[in-house]
C-alpha positions as CSV (number, residue, x, y, z in Angstrom):
1,M,14.4,-6.0,0.5
2,E,12.4,-3.0,0.0
3,E,12.7,0.2,0.6
4,V,10.7,2.4,3.3
5,R,11.6,6.2,2.4
6,H,11.0,9.6,3.6
7,I,7.9,11.4,1.4
8,S,10.8,14.3,0.5
9,E,11.9,11.4,-1.6
10,L,9.2,10.7,-3.6
11,S,10.2,13.6,-6.5
12,K,12.6,10.6,-6.7
13,V,10.6,7.5,-7.7
14,P,10.2,8.0,-11.4
15,I,7.1,6.7,-12.0
16,I,5.2,9.5,-9.3
17,T,4.6,12.7,-10.9
18,P,4.4,16.0,-9.7
19,E,0.5,15.6,-9.6
20,M,0.9,13.2,-7.0
21,I,3.5,15.0,-5.1
22,E,0.7,18.1,-4.8
23,L,-1.8,15.5,-3.7
24,V,0.6,13.8,-0.7
25,N,1.2,17.5,0.2
26,E,-2.7,18.4,-0.1
27,L,-3.6,15.4,2.1
28,K,-0.8,15.9,4.7
29,N,-1.7,19.6,5.2
30,S,-5.3,19.0,5.8
31,F,-6.1,15.6,5.5
32,K,-9.4,14.1,4.0
33,T,-10.5,10.1,3.0
34,G,-12.2,9.4,-0.1
35,Y,-11.2,8.5,-3.5
36,I,-9.2,10.7,-6.5
37,Q,-9.1,10.3,-9.4
38,L,-5.9,11.1,-11.0
39,P,-4.3,11.8,-14.3
40,N,-3.6,9.0,-16.9
41,G,-5.7,6.3,-15.2
42,A,-3.6,6.4,-11.5
43,Y,-5.4,7.0,-8.5
44,A,-5.2,7.4,-4.7
45,I,-7.8,5.8,-1.5
46,S,-6.8,8.0,1.5
47,V,-8.1,6.3,4.2
48,H,-8.0,6.4,8.4
49,T,-7.9,2.9,9.4
50,I,-6.7,0.9,12.2
51,T,-4.1,-1.4,11.9
52,T,-5.1,-5.6,12.5
53,D,-3.5,-8.8,13.0
54,K,-1.6,-10.6,10.5
55,Q,-3.9,-13.4,10.7
56,S,-7.2,-11.8,10.0
57,V,-6.3,-10.1,6.5
58,F,-5.8,-11.8,2.8
59,F,-2.6,-10.7,0.2
60,Y,-3.7,-8.3,-2.1
61,N,-2.2,-8.2,-5.1
62,H,-2.8,-5.4,-7.8
63,E,-1.2,-7.1,-10.9
64,K,-1.9,-3.8,-13.4
65,Y,-1.0,-1.2,-10.6
66,F,2.5,0.3,-8.6
67,M,0.9,0.8,-5.1
68,V,3.0,3.6,-3.6
69,E,1.8,4.0,0.1
70,V,2.2,6.5,2.2
71,V,1.8,6.6,5.6
72,F,0.9,10.6,7.1
73,E,0.2,9.6,10.7
74,G,0.6,6.2,13.4
75,Q,2.4,3.4,12.0
76,E,1.6,-0.2,10.4
77,M,3.2,-3.1,9.2
78,M,2.9,-4.3,6.0
79,C,3.8,-7.7,4.7
80,L,5.5,-8.3,1.1
81,A,5.8,-11.2,-1.1
82,S,5.9,-13.2,-4.1
83,A,2.5,-13.0,-6.5
84,S,3.4,-15.7,-8.0
85,D,4.7,-17.7,-4.7
86,K,2.9,-21.7,-5.4
87,C,1.9,-21.5,-1.6
88,F,-0.5,-18.9,-2.5
89,K,-4.1,-19.9,-3.6
90,I,-6.2,-16.9,-4.8
91,V,-9.6,-16.4,-2.9
92,P,-12.8,-16.1,-4.3
93,S,-14.2,-12.7,-4.2
94,N,-17.0,-10.1,-6.0
95,F,-15.2,-6.9,-4.8
96,D,-12.7,-5.6,-7.5
97,E,-11.8,-7.5,-11.2
98,S,-8.2,-5.8,-10.5
99,V,-7.1,-7.1,-7.1
100,K,-6.7,-10.5,-6.2
101,F,-7.3,-12.0,-3.0
102,L,-4.8,-14.3,-1.9
103,S,-4.0,-16.6,0.9
104,G,-1.8,-18.9,2.3
105,E,1.8,-19.7,4.0
106,V,4.3,-18.1,1.6
107,R,8.0,-16.2,2.5
108,E,7.3,-12.6,3.5
109,E,9.1,-9.6,4.2
110,A,7.9,-6.9,6.8
111,L,8.3,-3.8,6.1
112,V,7.6,-1.0,9.1
113,L,6.1,2.3,7.5
114,T,5.6,5.3,10.4
115,K,4.6,9.1,9.9
116,D,5.9,10.5,6.5
117,E,7.1,7.3,5.6
118,F,6.3,5.3,2.3
119,C,6.9,2.3,-0.2
120,V,6.1,1.1,-3.3
121,V,4.9,-2.5,-3.8
122,Y,5.0,-3.5,-7.6
123,P,2.7,-5.4,-9.6
124,T,4.7,-8.6,-9.2
125,Q,4.0,-8.3,-4.8
126,A,1.2,-9.5,-3.1
127,Y,1.1,-7.2,0.5
128,K,-1.2,-7.2,3.5
129,A,-1.7,-3.8,5.0
130,P,-2.7,-2.5,7.8
131,I,-0.7,-5.0,10.2
132,N,0.0,-4.5,13.5
133,I,3.4,-4.1,14.7
134,P,4.0,-6.9,17.0
135,T,5.7,-4.8,19.9
136,T,2.8,-2.6,19.7
137,S,-0.8,-2.2,20.1
138,V,-3.4,-1.3,17.6
139,S,-2.4,1.5,15.6
140,E,-4.1,4.0,14.4
141,V,-3.2,5.4,10.8
142,K,-3.7,7.9,8.1
143,K,-2.2,7.6,4.9
144,V,-3.0,7.0,0.8
145,S,-2.3,4.5,-1.1
146,I,-1.7,5.6,-5.0
147,Y,-2.2,2.9,-7.6
148,I,0.0,3.9,-10.7
149,P,-0.8,1.8,-14.1
150,F,1.6,-0.5,-14.9
151,K,2.3,-0.2,-18.5
152,K,3.9,-3.5,-20.0
């Protein structure tokens, strides 16, 4: 079972650097959207988005990155699955070669992230987000996704 944690615990995650914690604190205090380059090949993308239904998005897999998803406002559901699930099919894309888009009926786990919570998605996992929480309507979400290179 994956873990959803409060942002006060970011420093307890070994792959999170002081620069990343500083970025999270800056965005929490003064949110802005955009791409942010970080040291050592890491980067972040902050977005103001709206959740969608689970069927309308593909799974994503960043096999060369850990992803840390931090929600500042709103709430979203994230579905996680093993990226090596045999039921996955790769969806052709010219988007970005560091991301695989996957589809298929796979075993998945749902996490709910709300204000000031985060989770870590591993390079071996595929995820869908931002998804509507089944018991609620569409939600506006302000969040940052931090991508940290996976070094084998």
